[in-house]
N, C-alpha and C positions, 0 to 999 in steps of 0.2 A: 333551462329551456324557456322558462317564463321570462327571464331577463332578455333573452335573445328575441323573443316574440315582441315584447314591449319596445325594445330598441328598433325593431323593424317597423312596427306601427308608427313610432315617433318619426322615423326617417321618411316614411311615405307621407305622413301628414305635413312634415316640414317642406318636402319637395312640392306637394300640391299647393301649399300655401304661397309658394314663390311664383305661381302662375298668376299674372294680373291681367284683368280685362280692361280694355279701353274701347269706347264707341264714340265717334264724333263725325260731324259733317265737314267735308272739304269745301272751302270757298273757291269755287271755280267761276272764272270770269265775273268776280265780284258778288256772286250769289252762292248761298249754301245750297248745294245740289246733291252731292253723292255722299252716302253714309258708309264709313269705314268702321269695321269692328275687328280688333286684333287681340290675341292672347300673347302676352310676353312672359318670358322667363325673367325672374329677378324680382326685386322688391318694388312695390307700388311707388311711383314717383308722385310728388306733390302736384304735378301739372295735370290738367284735364287731358292733354295729349302729350305723349312722350316725343321728344325730338328724334329719338331712335331707340330700338330695343332689339332683342333676339326673339324671333317668333317661336312660340311653342307649338303652334299649329298653322297650317296653310291659311292664308288670308287674302281677301280681295281688297286692293287699295286703288285709289284713283289719281292718275296724273292730271294736271291741268289740261284743258283742251280748248280749241277755238271754235267748236261746233255748237249749234243750237240744241242738238240732242244730247242725251245722257250717254256716257260710255259704259261698256260692259266691265270696265276695270281691268286690272292686271292681277293675276294670281301670283303671290309671292310664296316661296317655299319655307316650310318649317325648318327651324334650326339655324337660320341665317339672320343677319341683321336687316332691319328695315329702317329707313330714314325719311323724314317728312320735311317739306319746306315750311316757312312760317305761316303760310296760308293753309297748311295742313294737307296740301296735295302731295302725292308720292314723289320723293326725290330719288330714292335708290332702293333696290332690293334684288334678290336672286330669284329669277323666274322659276315657278313651279313647272313641272313637265307638262301639265295640262292647263291650257289657258281658256278663259270663258269666251263664249260666242256671243254675238249680238242676239238678244232675245226677242226683239220686235222691230218694227219700223221706226220706233222712237229712240233706239239705242244703236251704237256703232261699236265695232270691235276696235280696241286700241291698236294702232298700227305699230307693230314691233319689228317689222322687216325680218331680217335673218338673225335677230338677237337671240342668244342663248346664255344661260348663266346670269351674272350680275349685269343689271342695266341701271342707267342713270337718266333722270328726266330733269330738264331745266325748268325754270319757273313758268315757261309757256307750255310745257308739256312735250317738248321735242325730246326724242329718245337718243341715247348714246350707248352703244354696246361696249 
C-alpha cells in the first residue's frame, strides 16, 4: 500500500511540474501594451515566450489591433494549442465558450464575428474563422 501511495504522489508531483507559466507583454502597434499570462502543459522552454504550447488552463491573449484603446483580449480554451506571432500577439487558438467584455470606455471587445472554435489572427489582428 505504501508503494502505491508513493507512486501516486510521485505521479501527481511530476504532472504538476509539467505546467509552466509564462507572462509577457505583446508589442501592439510598435508599443508594449497588453500583458498575456499563460499556463502551458509540458516542459519549460528556454524562451521567454513560447511560439506555441498546449494551455493547461483558460487564458486571455491579445491579437494585434489598429485602435488607440486597449482590447479586452480573446479567451482561449484550456486543453488546446495557442500560437503567437513574433511580436507576441495572438496568432491562433481555440475560443473559450465565454469571451471577455469591454470593461471601460478605454477598452474594446475584440471583434470575432460569428467565429467559434479555432480562430487565426494575421499580423494586423484580422480574424479568420
